[in-house]
N, C-alpha and C positions, 0 to 999 in steps of 0.2 A: 771364518778367512773369506775379504770379498775381495774377486780377482777383474779385472779391467785387463780383456784380450782385445790389443788392437788385429782385426779382423780386414783394415783395412787393402790386403791384399784381393778377399776376394772379389773387390769391386774392380779391380781391373783384369785385364787379357793379360794371363800368363800362363805357363805349366808347372815348371815342377815344384817353383816356389809355392805357387797356389796348392798346387794337388795337398801339399804336403799340411799348408794348413789346414784344408779342407778335410782332410783325413786325419788329420790328430783332434781335432775341436766333434766329429760328430763319435767317436771312441772317447773323449774326455770329458764330453759335458754328462754322461749318465752314469760317470764315474769318479766324478768331484765333490760329492755327497762327505762330509758333510758345509762343503765349502761352497761359495755360490760364485757364477763366474758370468758376467754380460760384453756385452762384444763393443768395442768400437770400430767406427763413430758411430755409435746408438741406433744398431742391428737387433733383431728382435732373433733373426735363424743364421745360421750360415748357405741355407740355399742350398738347391742344387748346386752341382757342381758343375760350370762351363770355362774352360780353358782360354774358346777364340772371343769369350765378350764379359761381361759381368755377373754373376749370381744373381743379379735381384732385376729387377727393371728400371726403364730408364729416371722414370720419375722418384726412384728410391735411391740408384746413383747417383744423379747429378748433386745431389744438395751434398749429400756427404763427400764428395772428393772435393766439392765445395769449401767444407767447415775444412778441412784435412791441409787446404791449399790455405786459407784464410787462417788459417792459426801457424803455418809457414813463411810466410809471405807479409803479410797484415798484422804479424803476432795477435793472433787473438785469441782469448784463453780458452780456446774450444778443449784443450786437453785438462786444463783445471775442475774444467765446469762438468766435464764429463766423469771424472776421478772424482770427484766431495767424497763419496763413500767408499772407495775405495781402497784396500790395502796394500794392495799387489798390484800396477802396470806392467802387463809384457805387451812390450813394446814393437816396434822395426822400424827399418829406416826412414818410413814412408814419411811419419812424426817427427819433424826437425826441433818441436819445444814442449817437449813431455810434461808434466805435471812435476809440480816439487815436491808433493806431499808425503804421495805411498812410496813404498819399496819398487824398485825400476829392474825389469830383465829383460831378457831379450834371444832371442836367437843367432845367432849368425849362422846360414846355408853353405857360406864360398867367402871369402874371404879376396879373392881375385880383383876385382877394384881397386882394394889399396896394392897388393902383389903385384899387378899386370896390367896396371890401368890403359895400357894400348891395346888389349884385349875387348874393352868395353866401350860403350858412349859416352859421350864428354857428360852426359844428366845423371848416368848409374854413375860414374866417379865423383862427380859432384856431391851426391844425397852420403856416399861411403863414407867420405872422406868427414864430414860433417859428421858422423855418426862414430867414428874412429875418435875423430881429434873430443869432440864437445859430450857425446851421451855414451863412449864406452867408459870413461872414467866415472860416472854418474849410475851405474848398473852393480846389482848387489849382488847379479849372478848373470853369467851366461849361459844356453844353450848348445853345444854345437853338433854335429851330426858324426864323427869321427874326429880320431885321434889326429889325423894328418892335421885339420883345422884343428885343433887343438894346441897342437904343435906351435902351427906358424900364427897363433895370434895368445899365443905364452905372456910372450914380452908385451901385451899389451894391457891384459888384464890377469888378476891372480884367483878365480873363481869361474874356472871354465868346467864344465858339467859335459860330458860325453852319452848321447843316446839319440842312438841308430834310428833310422826311417824304417817304415815299413811298407811290406809290398799287400796289393791287396787280394784275396783269395779267388777273385776272376779272372786272374790271370793261371792259376793251377790247372783247371781241370778244361785246358780248349773241345770245342765242340767242332765239328765239322768246318773242312775249309772253307770250302768247293765259294760257300754266297761271299768271305771278305777277296777270296782270288780272283770272283769273276767283277768285283768291287775296284778293283786296285789294278788287277790285269797282271797278279802274281800267277809269274811260268811254278810247277811245279817242285822245282832248287833253286835257291837263288840267295846271293850272302846278303845281308839286311846290316843298315845302320839308319836309325833313328836318331833325331838331336837336330837343336836350334843350329841354323846355319849361321856360326859365329867363330871367332878368328881358334877359340881354345879345343874347338870341337876337332879340330886338326883333320879337318876329308881333306885340304887340297895330299898331304901324305897317304891315304886311304888312296886317292885318287891312285900317287904314283905309285902303290903296291899293289894294284888291281891292273895296272899296265905289266906288271913286270910276271902275274900269272903267265903258264903255257897259256897260247889261244886257244884249247879247246877246252880249258878248263875254264874259261873267258865265253865258250860258248854255251858251255854248259850251263853254268851260273853263274847269273848276269847280274849284276850289284845293283841291290834297291834301296835306294837313301830316300828317306822320309825325315819329315821334320818341317818347323816353322819357318820362316822367311829370316831372322834373326838380323844380324849389322853386319857392318863391316866388311862385304862378304860381294862385292859388285865381282871382284876378278875371277872368287870362287862360281858365283852365279855363268859368267860368261864362259866357264874352262867346263862347267857341268852343261848347259846348253851345247856345248861345241862337242863334248863325249857322249852327248845320249846315243849316238849312231855305233859307237863302239860297247855296246853290252850294260851301259846303265839304264838305269828306268829310276826316275824323279814321280816319288807318289805324292808330294807335298806334306802337308800336316795330317796327322791322322789321329780322328777323335779317338778320345779315349778308350767309348763300347768296341771298336774295333783291333786296339790295338792287342790283345792276348792274343788273335786269331794272324795277326799277321808277323807278331815273335815264334807263334808255335812251328807258321811252316817255315820261318827261317834254316837254311841247313850249315847255318855260320852268323853269329851275330857278333860283328866288327865295331867294337868304341873305341879308336883310338885315342883319347882325351889325354892335353894337356894337362889339366887338371879340374878335379872334382872333389867338392867338397861332401860327398856320397856318391853319386852316381846312380841314381834311380832307372835309368832305364837298362845298365849290366844286369840289379836284381830282377826288375821285372823279367828280360828276357831269359835269365837262369829258371826265373819259376817258370817261365812257359816251354821250358823245355830245349832251349836254346844254347847249343854248346858256345861259348863264348871268348874270344880274342880279344883283351884287352890290355889299355897301358898299364907300366910298372910304378906307376907316378899315383903322387897323393894320395886320395883314400880309397882308391880300386884295390890294391893289392889285398887291403882289409875285410873290404865289401866282400869280393869273392872267394878270399882264402883259397882253397884248394883248389876251386871249381872251374878256372882259367884257362886257359895261356894264358902269361904275360909276355910282354914285349918292350922293347924300349920303342916309344910311337913317332920317335927322329927318328927312323930309319927304317924305309920306304923295303927295305930287302928284311928284315927282320920281320917285319909285320906280313909282307908276304909268304915267307915260308914258313910261319905259324897258321894260317890260313890255307895252305897247300896241307903241310901236315893232317891237321887234319879233316879236310876232304878227301887224303889218301888214306884214311886210318880208320875206321869204322867202329871199331871197338875204344880208342881214344874218342870217339865222338862220342859215342853210346856212355862211356863213363862220365864225361866231363856233362853232359845231359842227367845224368841222374846225382852229379856231386850238385850241378845245380838247382835243383830241384831240393835238394837236403836244406842246404845253405841259407837258398829264400824258405824254406817254413821256418827257419832260426827265427828270420825277423819280422816280426808281426805289427800292424798297426795297435793292437790290443797293450803289448808289452809300451809301445810308444808310449800311450798314455797312460801308463799306469808309472812308469819313470818320469813323467812330466808333473804328475800331481805330487810326486814324492819330491820333486823339483821343487816346484813351488812353499809347501811344505817346507822344508828346511830351510828357504828366502823365510 
């Protein structure tokens, strides 16, 4: 079988989705024999992963992105040229006009541009609506990372396969914490949120919950917030700047190499997202040994199992009570740490790669 894999996300500035494609491809390529896999648009390797930029040089990136845009807006048959000998093309929403001959598959991480367009930019919504309206009906099969996403897409397609994400082994054995504490001015104890600053991450409710904690707890446990700049967040940014004096620490984007130690130092990882197709930050935090308080919505309950405290993310008081409960009960915190590590060890990229290979063979 000859597979053409749309690796356009590797050419872009991105975090979660790009991390998924890179981690999967690194493990999938050595395990695909006797099948062949090539990368679209005309890439020779997955490169070293960089969230803040393309994985390739500017000279390699620009013409390939131009080829995708030429296909999308000028209708040049770039996909047809690339897939001349392919049996299967695994596409992403970035390519609006995929080839007609091979069987088509895709991976849907997060259907919220369709379910909650108010949480996204106009560009994200436009691309996903085109994907759902024009491309989903043509797919021979879809991969999703959770039963939650499968339920939300069930009316749009009959052949959906759930393949959970994995977690990198680097998140498990944290080393000495002092270098990262110095780099980010992290205290000995802190609450942690990591994620892009966008509406569905529900940071305003987290700030409300933090204000409900007793003053002595806020003094002892500052709230550290890290993540990329995101979108639709001007009021949130103003509030974050205004409340920095009230126990908040804004550390901005955290590079992948530093993430394991930042997670491992957290007294509680708090993630009150309103929707996650999977929830990689929660899995990474559990692997790093941080007790987790997270949302009882979308995929987060199935990812965490019994290894987290689940709350209504729309309730600041419920969120504050859960945080205070973990901080005040060392036995509970230790149980959550152990259960989190145990759950995280069940989810590996190797399992994801083998299940993806089986999916391609089935299609």
